[in-house]
N, C-alpha and C positions, 0 to 999 in steps of 0.2 A: 806374162802374156804368152799364149800359145803361138807357135810359129805358123801353124796351118800349112804344113808341108804339102807340096803340090802333086805328089805321086805315091803309088804303092811301092814299098821297098822290095816286094817280091816280083811283081809282074810289070811294074812301071806304068800301070794304068794312071791316067791323069785324074786327079781328084780335086775339083774346084772347091773353093772355100764354102760354097753353099750346099755342097753334097751331103746327103744324109747316109751315104754308103761308105763312110770312113770310120775306121776304128784305130784307136791309139792306146799306148800304154802310158804309164806315169812319166816316162822319159820322152814321150812324144814320137816314138817309133810309129810309123804310119802305114796302114795296110787297107786295101779295099775289103769290102765285106766278104767277097768270094774267097779270097786268099785267107783271110782271118778265120773264116768258118771251116772251109774245106781242107786247107793245107795246114793251118796252124792250130786248129781246134780251140780258138779263143785265148791262146797263150803266145806272148811275144817271144820270138826265137832269139832275140838279143839279150833280154834281161829275165825272161821267165815270168814276167808280170801279166796281169789280166788285161785283155783288150776290151775297151769300152768305146761307145759311140762318141766321136769327136763333136763338141758343140759347134754351132754355127755362129759366126760373128755377124752381128747385124750389118747389113749393107751400108748403113749410114756411118759405121765405124771403120769400114774397110779402106776408105780414102785416107784417113789419118793413120790407121794401123793396118797396113797391107799384109796380105799373106806372103809367106816365103816363096821365092822362085827357085831356090836351090833344090834340085832333084837328088834324092838319095836312093841308091839301088844296091842291093846285096849282089856282089859280083857272081857268086855261085848260086844265086836264087834262094828260094826257101825250101825247107823240107817238104816232101810230099806225103 
């Protein structure tokens, strides 16, 4: 099950579970659409994998399977 991480690893923008502006790689590294497209050019800076839109978990399932609250941030930021 996806963690649904709560923020962009580059800019720390909050990304709620219902957001359609979230991209992830196969390791669930999480980025906002702006950083993924403008800074990362669709490639994860951690693993080199493709960034794709994160699916939305139905609201009825969030109560039983909540999104993660652990924020992950790259200390040095992301490449520009």
